[in-house]
N, CA, C and O atoms as a Tripos MOL2 file, in Angstrom:
@<TRIPOS>MOLECULE
protein
  256   255    64     0     0
PROTEIN
NO_CHARGES

@<TRIPOS>ATOM
      1 N          12.0820   80.6280  -18.0370 N.3       1 MET1
      2 CA         11.2870   81.3130  -17.0460 C.3       1 MET1
      3 C          11.8680   81.0370  -15.6640 C.2       1 MET1
      4 O          12.1700   79.8860  -15.3470 O.2       1 MET1
      5 N          12.0300   82.0570  -14.8450 N.am      2 PRO2
      6 CA         12.5710   81.8400  -13.5040 C.3       2 PRO2
      7 C          11.5770   81.0910  -12.6250 C.2       2 PRO2
      8 O          10.3630   81.1910  -12.8010 O.2       2 PRO2
      9 N          12.1120   80.3530  -11.6950 N.am      3 LYS3
     10 CA         11.3230   79.5880  -10.7250 C.3       3 LYS3
     11 C          11.8700   79.8740   -9.3370 C.2       3 LYS3
     12 O          13.0350   80.2420   -9.1860 O.2       3 LYS3
     13 N          11.0330   79.7060   -8.3290 N.am      4 ALA4
     14 CA         11.4580   79.9210   -6.9490 C.3       4 ALA4
     15 C          12.3600   78.7700   -6.5060 C.2       4 ALA4
     16 O          12.1860   77.6220   -6.9150 O.2       4 ALA4
     17 N          13.3210   79.1120   -5.6650 N.am      5 PHE5
     18 CA         14.2210   78.1350   -5.0570 C.3       5 PHE5
     19 C          14.4040   78.5250   -3.6010 C.2       5 PHE5
     20 O          14.6060   79.7010   -3.2990 O.2       5 PHE5
     21 N          14.3370   77.5690   -2.7010 N.am      6 ILE6
     22 CA         14.5370   77.8280   -1.2770 C.3       6 ILE6
     23 C          15.9000   77.3040   -0.8750 C.2       6 ILE6
     24 O          16.1810   76.1120   -1.0060 O.2       6 ILE6
     25 N          16.7460   78.1970   -0.3860 N.am      7 ASP7
     26 CA         18.0830   77.8200    0.0770 C.3       7 ASP7
     27 C          17.9440   77.1510    1.4440 C.2       7 ASP7
     28 O          17.6010   77.8220    2.4170 O.2       7 ASP7
     29 N          18.2000   75.8540    1.5380 N.am      8 PRO8
     30 CA         18.0170   75.1650    2.8180 C.3       8 PRO8
     31 C          18.9670   75.6460    3.9130 C.2       8 PRO8
     32 O          18.6930   75.4490    5.0960 O.2       8 PRO8
     33 N          20.0720   76.2700    3.5340 N.am      9 ASP9
     34 CA         21.0030   76.7900    4.5390 C.3       9 ASP9
     35 C          20.5000   78.0860    5.1690 C.2       9 ASP9
     36 O          20.8720   78.4060    6.2980 O.2       9 ASP9
     37 N          19.6640   78.8300    4.4610 N.am     10 LYS10
     38 CA         19.1090   80.0820    4.9900 C.3      10 LYS10
     39 C          17.7520   79.8890    5.6460 C.2      10 LYS10
     40 O          17.3790   80.6440    6.5450 O.2      10 LYS10
     41 N          17.0190   78.8910    5.2030 N.am     11 CYS11
     42 CA         15.6630   78.6450    5.7060 C.3      11 CYS11
     43 C          15.7210   78.2860    7.1930 C.2      11 CYS11
     44 O          16.5100   77.4360    7.6040 O.2      11 CYS11
     45 N          14.8760   78.9460    7.9940 N.am     12 VAL12
     46 CA         14.8320   78.6760    9.4350 C.3      12 VAL12
     47 C          13.6280   77.8090    9.8120 C.2      12 VAL12
     48 O          13.3320   77.6290   10.9930 O.2      12 VAL12
     49 N          12.9460   77.2800    8.8130 N.am     13 ARG13
     50 CA         11.8420   76.3460    8.9940 C.3      13 ARG13
     51 C          10.7200   76.9140    9.8550 C.2      13 ARG13
     52 O          10.3330   76.3240   10.8640 O.2      13 ARG13
     53 N          10.2060   78.0710    9.4390 N.am     14 CYS14
     54 CA          9.0950   78.7220   10.1380 C.3      14 CYS14
     55 C           7.9210   77.7560   10.2490 C.2      14 CYS14
     56 O           7.6320   77.0070    9.3160 O.2      14 CYS14
     57 N           7.2560   77.7790   11.3830 N.am     15 VAL15
     58 CA          6.0970   76.9120   11.5730 C.3      15 VAL15
     59 C           5.0300   77.2400   10.5270 C.2      15 VAL15
     60 O           4.4370   76.3380    9.9350 O.2      15 VAL15
     61 N           4.7940   78.5090   10.3100 N.am     16 LYS16
     62 CA          3.8640   78.9560    9.2680 C.3      16 LYS16
     63 C           4.6870   79.7330    8.2420 C.2      16 LYS16
     64 O           4.8920   80.9400    8.3750 O.2      16 LYS16
     65 N           5.1420   79.0370    7.2450 N.am     17 CYS17
     66 CA          6.0330   79.6200    6.2420 C.3      17 CYS17
     67 C           5.3340   80.7560    5.4920 C.2      17 CYS17
     68 O           4.3140   80.5490    4.8350 O.2      17 CYS17
     69 N           5.8980   81.9460    5.6010 N.am     18 HIS18
     70 CA          5.3230   83.1200    4.9400 C.3      18 HIS18
     71 C           5.3720   82.9860    3.4260 C.2      18 HIS18
     72 O           4.4480   83.4130    2.7340 O.2      18 HIS18
     73 N           6.4250   82.4070    2.9140 N.am     19 ALA19
     74 CA          6.5590   82.2220    1.4670 C.3      19 ALA19
     75 C           5.4930   81.2670    0.9410 C.2      19 ALA19
     76 O           4.8890   81.5160   -0.1020 O.2      19 ALA19
     77 N           5.2680   80.1890    1.6560 N.am     20 ALA20
     78 CA          4.2560   79.2140    1.2340 C.3      20 ALA20
     79 C           2.8670   79.8300    1.2650 C.2      20 ALA20
     80 O           2.0530   79.5790    0.3770 O.2      20 ALA20
     81 N           2.5970   80.6280    2.2750 N.am     21 ARG21
     82 CA          1.2890   81.2680    2.3760 C.3      21 ARG21
     83 C           1.0780   82.2990    1.2800 C.2      21 ARG21
     84 O          -0.0590   82.5680    0.8930 O.2      21 ARG21
     85 N           2.1610   82.8780    0.7750 N.am     22 ALA22
     86 CA          2.0500   83.9020   -0.2730 C.3      22 ALA22
     87 C           1.9250   83.3110   -1.6740 C.2      22 ALA22
     88 O           1.5400   84.0160   -2.6070 O.2      22 ALA22
     89 N           2.2410   82.0400   -1.8330 N.am     23 CYS23
     90 CA          2.2460   81.4300   -3.1600 C.3      23 CYS23
     91 C           0.8260   81.2210   -3.6840 C.2      23 CYS23
     92 O           0.0530   80.4770   -3.0800 O.2      23 CYS23
     93 N           0.4690   81.8660   -4.7990 N.am     24 PRO24
     94 CA         -0.8870   81.7040   -5.3420 C.3      24 PRO24
     95 C          -1.1320   80.3350   -5.9710 C.2      24 PRO24
     96 O          -2.2820   79.9680   -6.2150 O.2      24 PRO24
     97 N          -0.0820   79.5850   -6.2340 N.am     25 LYS25
     98 CA         -0.2120   78.2600   -6.8510 C.3      25 LYS25
     99 C          -0.0090   77.1170   -5.8560 C.2      25 LYS25
    100 O          -0.0410   75.9470   -6.2390 O.2      25 LYS25
    101 N           0.2000   77.4520   -4.5770 N.am     26 ASN26
    102 CA          0.4750   76.4360   -3.5380 C.3      26 ASN26
    103 C           1.6200   75.5150   -3.9440 C.2      26 ASN26
    104 O           1.5580   74.3020   -3.7480 O.2      26 ASN26
    105 N           2.6620   76.1090   -4.5120 N.am     27 ALA27
    106 CA          3.8020   75.3390   -5.0020 C.3      27 ALA27
    107 C           4.8710   75.1100   -3.9380 C.2      27 ALA27
    108 O           5.8330   74.3820   -4.1810 O.2      27 ALA27
    109 N           4.7190   75.7160   -2.7720 N.am     28 ILE28
    110 CA          5.7150   75.5680   -1.7090 C.3      28 ILE28
    111 C           5.1080   74.7360   -0.5890 C.2      28 ILE28
    112 O           4.0110   75.0160   -0.1050 O.2      28 ILE28
    113 N           5.8440   73.7110   -0.1900 N.am     29 PHE29
    114 CA          5.3270   72.8400    0.8630 C.3      29 PHE29
    115 C           6.4690   72.2550    1.6680 C.2      29 PHE29
    116 O           7.6340   72.3410    1.2800 O.2      29 PHE29
    117 N           6.1150   71.6620    2.7920 N.am     30 ARG30
    118 CA          7.0980   71.0740    3.7080 C.3      30 ARG30
    119 C           6.9830   69.5600    3.6630 C.2      30 ARG30
    120 O           5.8860   69.0080    3.7520 O.2      30 ARG30
    121 N           8.1090   68.8980    3.5280 N.am     31 ILE31
    122 CA          8.1280   67.4360    3.5430 C.3      31 ILE31
    123 C           8.1540   66.9290    4.9880 C.2      31 ILE31
    124 O           7.4510   65.9820    5.3410 O.2      31 ILE31
    125 N           8.9780   67.5790    5.8120 N.am     32 SER32
    126 CA          9.0420   67.2180    7.2330 C.3      32 SER32
    127 C           9.4490   68.4510    8.0290 C.2      32 SER32
    128 O           9.9490   69.4240    7.4650 O.2      32 SER32
    129 N           9.2340   68.4060    9.3360 N.am     33 ASP33
    130 CA          9.5610   69.5440   10.1970 C.3      33 ASP33
    131 C          11.0570   69.8180   10.2580 C.2      33 ASP33
    132 O          11.4670   70.9440   10.5410 O.2      33 ASP33
    133 N          11.8730   68.8090    9.9970 N.am     34 GLU34
    134 CA         13.3210   68.9650   10.0830 C.3      34 GLU34
    135 C          13.9310   69.5580    8.8180 C.2      34 GLU34
    136 O          15.0590   70.0500    8.8440 O.2      34 GLU34
    137 N          13.1990   69.5150    7.7200 N.am     35 GLU35
    138 CA         13.7310   69.9660    6.4390 C.3      35 GLU35
    139 C          13.1400   71.3140    6.0340 C.2      35 GLU35
    140 O          12.0540   71.6930    6.4720 O.2      35 GLU35
    141 N          13.8810   72.0230    5.1890 N.am     36 ALA36
    142 CA         13.3820   73.2740    4.6290 C.3      36 ALA36
    143 C          12.2320   72.9750    3.6800 C.2      36 ALA36
    144 O          12.1350   71.8780    3.1280 O.2      36 ALA36
    145 N          11.3670   73.9570    3.4980 N.am     37 ASN37
    146 CA         10.3030   73.8050    2.5120 C.3      37 ASN37
    147 C          10.9120   73.6170    1.1340 C.2      37 ASN37
    148 O          12.0630   73.9830    0.8950 O.2      37 ASN37
    149 N          10.1390   73.0490    0.2410 N.am     38 VAL38
    150 CA         10.5880   72.8370   -1.1330 C.3      38 VAL38
    151 C           9.5680   73.4510   -2.0910 C.2      38 VAL38
    152 O           8.4260   73.7220   -1.7190 O.2      38 VAL38
    153 N          10.0060   73.6630   -3.3240 N.am     39 VAL39
    154 CA          9.1520   74.2340   -4.3520 C.3      39 VAL39
    155 C           8.8480   73.1720   -5.3940 C.2      39 VAL39
    156 O           9.7550   72.5240   -5.9170 O.2      39 VAL39
    157 N           7.5770   72.9990   -5.6890 N.am     40 ASP40
    158 CA          7.1560   72.1010   -6.7630 C.3      40 ASP40
    159 C           7.2990   72.8840   -8.0650 C.2      40 ASP40
    160 O           6.4630   73.7290   -8.3870 O.2      40 ASP40
    161 N           8.3660   72.5960   -8.8100 N.am     41 MET41
    162 CA          8.6760   73.3510  -10.0230 C.3      41 MET41
    163 C           7.5730   73.2510  -11.0820 C.2      41 MET41
    164 O           7.4310   74.1460  -11.9150 O.2      41 MET41
    165 N           6.8090   72.1860  -11.0500 N.am     42 ALA42
    166 CA          5.7290   72.0270  -12.0230 C.3      42 ALA42
    167 C           4.5940   73.0220  -11.7760 C.2      42 ALA42
    168 O           3.8480   73.3560  -12.6960 O.2      42 ALA42
    169 N           4.4630   73.4950  -10.5330 N.am     43 HIS43
    170 CA          3.3930   74.4260  -10.2060 C.3      43 HIS43
    171 C           3.8610   75.8750  -10.0760 C.2      43 HIS43
    172 O           3.0590   76.7950  -10.2310 O.2      43 HIS43
    173 N           5.1280   76.0880   -9.7980 N.am     44 CYS44
    174 CA          5.6640   77.4490   -9.6670 C.3      44 CYS44
    175 C           5.6360   78.1440  -11.0200 C.2      44 CYS44
    176 O           6.0940   77.5960  -12.0230 O.2      44 CYS44
    177 N           5.0920   79.3620  -11.0370 N.am     45 HIS45
    178 CA          5.0690   80.1040  -12.2940 C.3      45 HIS45
    179 C           5.9290   81.3610  -12.2330 C.2      45 HIS45
    180 O           5.8240   82.2320  -13.0970 O.2      45 HIS45
    181 N           6.7830   81.4560  -11.2080 N.am     46 GLY46
    182 CA          7.7950   82.4960  -11.1540 C.3      46 GLY46
    183 C           7.3050   83.8970  -10.8700 C.2      46 GLY46
    184 O           7.9360   84.8660  -11.2920 O.2      46 GLY46
    185 N           6.1930   84.0290  -10.1630 N.am     47 CYS47
    186 CA          5.6390   85.3670   -9.8930 C.3      47 CYS47
    187 C           6.4850   86.1600   -8.8990 C.2      47 CYS47
    188 O           6.5070   87.3890   -8.9510 O.2      47 CYS47
    189 N           7.1860   85.4630   -7.9860 N.am     48 GLY48
    190 CA          8.0390   86.1310   -7.0140 C.3      48 GLY48
    191 C           7.3420   86.5730   -5.7440 C.2      48 GLY48
    192 O           7.9730   87.1950   -4.8900 O.2      48 GLY48
    193 N           6.0580   86.2720   -5.5900 N.am     49 ASP49
    194 CA          5.3490   86.6580   -4.3660 C.3      49 ASP49
    195 C           6.0180   86.0750   -3.1270 C.2      49 ASP49
    196 O           6.0640   86.7220   -2.0820 O.2      49 ASP49
    197 N           6.5300   84.8680   -3.2410 N.am     50 CYS50
    198 CA          7.1780   84.1960   -2.1220 C.3      50 CYS50
    199 C           8.4910   84.8710   -1.7270 C.2      50 CYS50
    200 O           8.8470   84.9120   -0.5490 O.2      50 CYS50
    201 N           9.1940   85.3890   -2.7020 N.am     51 VAL51
    202 CA         10.5000   86.0120   -2.4500 C.3      51 VAL51
    203 C          10.3560   87.1870   -1.4980 C.2      51 VAL51
    204 O          11.1340   87.3260   -0.5540 O.2      51 VAL51
    205 N           9.3800   88.0160   -1.7380 N.am     52 SER52
    206 CA          9.2040   89.2190   -0.9180 C.3      52 SER52
    207 C           8.6520   88.9220    0.4690 C.2      52 SER52
    208 O           8.7580   89.7640    1.3600 O.2      52 SER52
    209 N           8.0720   87.7570    0.6720 N.am     53 LYS53
    210 CA          7.4670   87.4200    1.9640 C.3      53 LYS53
    211 C           8.3870   86.6700    2.9150 C.2      53 LYS53
    212 O           8.1180   86.6240    4.1160 O.2      53 LYS53
    213 N           9.4570   86.0850    2.4130 N.am     54 CYS54
    214 CA         10.3550   85.3230    3.2810 C.3      54 CYS54
    215 C          11.1640   86.2860    4.1540 C.2      54 CYS54
    216 O          11.9300   87.0940    3.6300 O.2      54 CYS54
    217 N          11.0030   86.2080    5.4840 N.am     55 PRO55
    218 CA         11.6890   87.1520    6.3640 C.3      55 PRO55
    219 C          13.2040   86.9540    6.4550 C.2      55 PRO55
    220 O          13.9170   87.8580    6.8900 O.2      55 PRO55
    221 N          13.7030   85.7840    6.0520 N.am     56 VAL56
    222 CA         15.1450   85.5220    6.1410 C.3      56 VAL56
    223 C          15.7970   85.4660    4.7620 C.2      56 VAL56
    224 O          16.9610   85.0850    4.6390 O.2      56 VAL56
    225 N          15.0590   85.8390    3.7400 N.am     57 HIS57
    226 CA         15.5750   85.9100    2.3570 C.3      57 HIS57
    227 C          16.1200   84.5670    1.8840 C.2      57 HIS57
    228 O          17.1470   84.5090    1.2080 O.2      57 HIS57
    229 N          15.4240   83.4830    2.2450 N.am     58 ALA58
    230 CA         15.8460   82.1500    1.8310 C.3      58 ALA58
    231 C          15.3100   81.7770    0.4550 C.2      58 ALA58
    232 O          15.7540   80.7940   -0.1380 O.2      58 ALA58
    233 N          14.3590   82.5540   -0.0570 N.am     59 VAL59
    234 CA         13.7390   82.2400   -1.3380 C.3      59 VAL59
    235 C          14.2830   83.1930   -2.4110 C.2      59 VAL59
    236 O          14.3100   84.4100   -2.2280 O.2      59 VAL59
    237 N          14.7090   82.6130   -3.5180 N.am     60 ILE60
    238 CA         15.1880   83.4130   -4.6500 C.3      60 ILE60
    239 C          14.5380   82.8940   -5.9270 C.2      60 ILE60
    240 O          14.0440   81.7670   -5.9730 O.2      60 ILE60
    241 N          14.5450   83.7200   -6.9470 N.am     61 LEU61
    242 CA         14.1220   83.2730   -8.2650 C.3      61 LEU61
    243 C          15.3770   82.9910   -9.0700 C.2      61 LEU61
    244 O          16.3230   83.7780   -9.0750 O.2      61 LEU61
    245 N          15.3690   81.8640   -9.7440 N.am     62 ARG62
    246 CA         16.4980   81.5350  -10.6100 C.3      62 ARG62
    247 C          15.9630   80.7910  -11.8240 C.2      62 ARG62
    248 O          14.8730   80.2190  -11.7940 O.2      62 ARG62
    249 N          16.7400   80.8120  -12.8730 N.am     63 ASP63
    250 CA         16.3150   80.1430  -14.1020 C.3      63 ASP63
    251 C          16.1580   78.6600  -13.8420 C.2      63 ASP63
    252 O          17.0690   77.9970  -13.3450 O.2      63 ASP63
    253 N          14.9810   78.1510  -14.1890 N.am     64 GLY64
    254 CA         14.6590   76.7650  -13.9050 C.3      64 GLY64
    255 C          15.1000   75.8550  -14.9590 C.2      64 GLY64
    256 O          14.8950   74.6450  -14.8560 O.2      64 GLY64
@<TRIPOS>BOND
     1     1     2 1
     2     2     3 1
     3     3     4 2
     4     3     5 am
     5     5     6 1
     6     6     7 1
     7     7     8 2
     8     7     9 am
     9     9    10 1
    10    10    11 1
    11    11    12 2
    12    11    13 am
    13    13    14 1
    14    14    15 1
    15    15    16 2
    16    15    17 am
    17    17    18 1
    18    18    19 1
    19    19    20 2
    20    19    21 am
    21    21    22 1
    22    22    23 1
    23    23    24 2
    24    23    25 am
    25    25    26 1
    26    26    27 1
    27    27    28 2
    28    27    29 am
    29    29    30 1
    30    30    31 1
    31    31    32 2
    32    31    33 am
    33    33    34 1
    34    34    35 1
    35    35    36 2
    36    35    37 am
    37    37    38 1
    38    38    39 1
    39    39    40 2
    40    39    41 am
    41    41    42 1
    42    42    43 1
    43    43    44 2
    44    43    45 am
    45    45    46 1
    46    46    47 1
    47    47    48 2
    48    47    49 am
    49    49    50 1
    50    50    51 1
    51    51    52 2
    52    51    53 am
    53    53    54 1
    54    54    55 1
    55    55    56 2
    56    55    57 am
    57    57    58 1
    58    58    59 1
    59    59    60 2
    60    59    61 am
    61    61    62 1
    62    62    63 1
    63    63    64 2
    64    63    65 am
    65    65    66 1
    66    66    67 1
    67    67    68 2
    68    67    69 am
    69    69    70 1
    70    70    71 1
    71    71    72 2
    72    71    73 am
    73    73    74 1
    74    74    75 1
    75    75    76 2
    76    75    77 am
    77    77    78 1
    78    78    79 1
    79    79    80 2
    80    79    81 am
    81    81    82 1
    82    82    83 1
    83    83    84 2
    84    83    85 am
    85    85    86 1
    86    86    87 1
    87    87    88 2
    88    87    89 am
    89    89    90 1
    90    90    91 1
    91    91    92 2
    92    91    93 am
    93    93    94 1
    94    94    95 1
    95    95    96 2
    96    95    97 am
    97    97    98 1
    98    98    99 1
    99    99   100 2
   100    99   101 am
   101   101   102 1
   102   102   103 1
   103   103   104 2
   104   103   105 am
   105   105   106 1
   106   106   107 1
   107   107   108 2
   108   107   109 am
   109   109   110 1
   110   110   111 1
   111   111   112 2
   112   111   113 am
   113   113   114 1
   114   114   115 1
   115   115   116 2
   116   115   117 am
   117   117   118 1
   118   118   119 1
   119   119   120 2
   120   119   121 am
   121   121   122 1
   122   122   123 1
   123   123   124 2
   124   123   125 am
   125   125   126 1
   126   126   127 1
   127   127   128 2
   128   127   129 am
   129   129   130 1
   130   130   131 1
   131   131   132 2
   132   131   133 am
   133   133   134 1
   134   134   135 1
   135   135   136 2
   136   135   137 am
   137   137   138 1
   138   138   139 1
   139   139   140 2
   140   139   141 am
   141   141   142 1
   142   142   143 1
   143   143   144 2
   144   143   145 am
   145   145   146 1
   146   146   147 1
   147   147   148 2
   148   147   149 am
   149   149   150 1
   150   150   151 1
   151   151   152 2
   152   151   153 am
   153   153   154 1
   154   154   155 1
   155   155   156 2
   156   155   157 am
   157   157   158 1
   158   158   159 1
   159   159   160 2
   160   159   161 am
   161   161   162 1
   162   162   163 1
   163   163   164 2
   164   163   165 am
   165   165   166 1
   166   166   167 1
   167   167   168 2
   168   167   169 am
   169   169   170 1
   170   170   171 1
   171   171   172 2
   172   171   173 am
   173   173   174 1
   174   174   175 1
   175   175   176 2
   176   175   177 am
   177   177   178 1
   178   178   179 1
   179   179   180 2
   180   179   181 am
   181   181   182 1
   182   182   183 1
   183   183   184 2
   184   183   185 am
   185   185   186 1
   186   186   187 1
   187   187   188 2
   188   187   189 am
   189   189   190 1
   190   190   191 1
   191   191   192 2
   192   191   193 am
   193   193   194 1
   194   194   195 1
   195   195   196 2
   196   195   197 am
   197   197   198 1
   198   198   199 1
   199   199   200 2
   200   199   201 am
   201   201   202 1
   202   202   203 1
   203   203   204 2
   204   203   205 am
   205   205   206 1
   206   206   207 1
   207   207   208 2
   208   207   209 am
   209   209   210 1
   210   210   211 1
   211   211   212 2
   212   211   213 am
   213   213   214 1
   214   214   215 1
   215   215   216 2
   216   215   217 am
   217   217   218 1
   218   218   219 1
   219   219   220 2
   220   219   221 am
   221   221   222 1
   222   222   223 1
   223   223   224 2
   224   223   225 am
   225   225   226 1
   226   226   227 1
   227   227   228 2
   228   227   229 am
   229   229   230 1
   230   230   231 1
   231   231   232 2
   232   231   233 am
   233   233   234 1
   234   234   235 1
   235   235   236 2
   236   235   237 am
   237   237   238 1
   238   238   239 1
   239   239   240 2
   240   239   241 am
   241   241   242 1
   242   242   243 1
   243   243   244 2
   244   243   245 am
   245   245   246 1
   246   246   247 1
   247   247   248 2
   248   247   249 am
   249   249   250 1
   250   250   251 1
   251   251   252 2
   252   251   253 am
   253   253   254 1
   254   254   255 1
   255   255   256 2
@<TRIPOS>SUBSTRUCTURE
     1 MET1         2 RESIDUE 1 A MET
     2 PRO2         6 RESIDUE 1 A PRO
     3 LYS3        10 RESIDUE 1 A LYS
     4 ALA4        14 RESIDUE 1 A ALA
     5 PHE5        18 RESIDUE 1 A PHE
     6 ILE6        22 RESIDUE 1 A ILE
     7 ASP7        26 RESIDUE 1 A ASP
     8 PRO8        30 RESIDUE 1 A PRO
     9 ASP9        34 RESIDUE 1 A ASP
    10 LYS10       38 RESIDUE 1 A LYS
    11 CYS11       42 RESIDUE 1 A CYS
    12 VAL12       46 RESIDUE 1 A VAL
    13 ARG13       50 RESIDUE 1 A ARG
    14 CYS14       54 RESIDUE 1 A CYS
    15 VAL15       58 RESIDUE 1 A VAL
    16 LYS16       62 RESIDUE 1 A LYS
    17 CYS17       66 RESIDUE 1 A CYS
    18 HIS18       70 RESIDUE 1 A HIS
    19 ALA19       74 RESIDUE 1 A ALA
    20 ALA20       78 RESIDUE 1 A ALA
    21 ARG21       82 RESIDUE 1 A ARG
    22 ALA22       86 RESIDUE 1 A ALA
    23 CYS23       90 RESIDUE 1 A CYS
    24 PRO24       94 RESIDUE 1 A PRO
    25 LYS25       98 RESIDUE 1 A LYS
    26 ASN26      102 RESIDUE 1 A ASN
    27 ALA27      106 RESIDUE 1 A ALA
    28 ILE28      110 RESIDUE 1 A ILE
    29 PHE29      114 RESIDUE 1 A PHE
    30 ARG30      118 RESIDUE 1 A ARG
    31 ILE31      122 RESIDUE 1 A ILE
    32 SER32      126 RESIDUE 1 A SER
    33 ASP33      130 RESIDUE 1 A ASP
    34 GLU34      134 RESIDUE 1 A GLU
    35 GLU35      138 RESIDUE 1 A GLU
    36 ALA36      142 RESIDUE 1 A ALA
    37 ASN37      146 RESIDUE 1 A ASN
    38 VAL38      150 RESIDUE 1 A VAL
    39 VAL39      154 RESIDUE 1 A VAL
    40 ASP40      158 RESIDUE 1 A ASP
    41 MET41      162 RESIDUE 1 A MET
    42 ALA42      166 RESIDUE 1 A ALA
    43 HIS43      170 RESIDUE 1 A HIS
    44 CYS44      174 RESIDUE 1 A CYS
    45 HIS45      178 RESIDUE 1 A HIS
    46 GLY46      182 RESIDUE 1 A GLY
    47 CYS47      186 RESIDUE 1 A CYS
    48 GLY48      190 RESIDUE 1 A GLY
    49 ASP49      194 RESIDUE 1 A ASP
    50 CYS50      198 RESIDUE 1 A CYS
    51 VAL51      202 RESIDUE 1 A VAL
    52 SER52      206 RESIDUE 1 A SER
    53 LYS53      210 RESIDUE 1 A LYS
    54 CYS54      214 RESIDUE 1 A CYS
    55 PRO55      218 RESIDUE 1 A PRO
    56 VAL56      222 RESIDUE 1 A VAL
    57 HIS57      226 RESIDUE 1 A HIS
    58 ALA58      230 RESIDUE 1 A ALA
    59 VAL59      234 RESIDUE 1 A VAL
    60 ILE60      238 RESIDUE 1 A ILE
    61 LEU61      242 RESIDUE 1 A LEU
    62 ARG62      246 RESIDUE 1 A ARG
    63 ASP63      250 RESIDUE 1 A ASP
    64 GLY64      254 RESIDUE 1 A GLY
């Protein structure tokens, strides 16, 4: 099953991450302001809602 992945090189560290807000499982979160958001693979169910909401296309689905 595919899971969301955030490319830290593309992520611009939005103050209010659109991908995180779109996640119905709250699987995307920020560890610190300096780092890109991360995906909790245990909670991600691969719906792809986050992919379409990221304005810089930093979120992709890939086989987990």
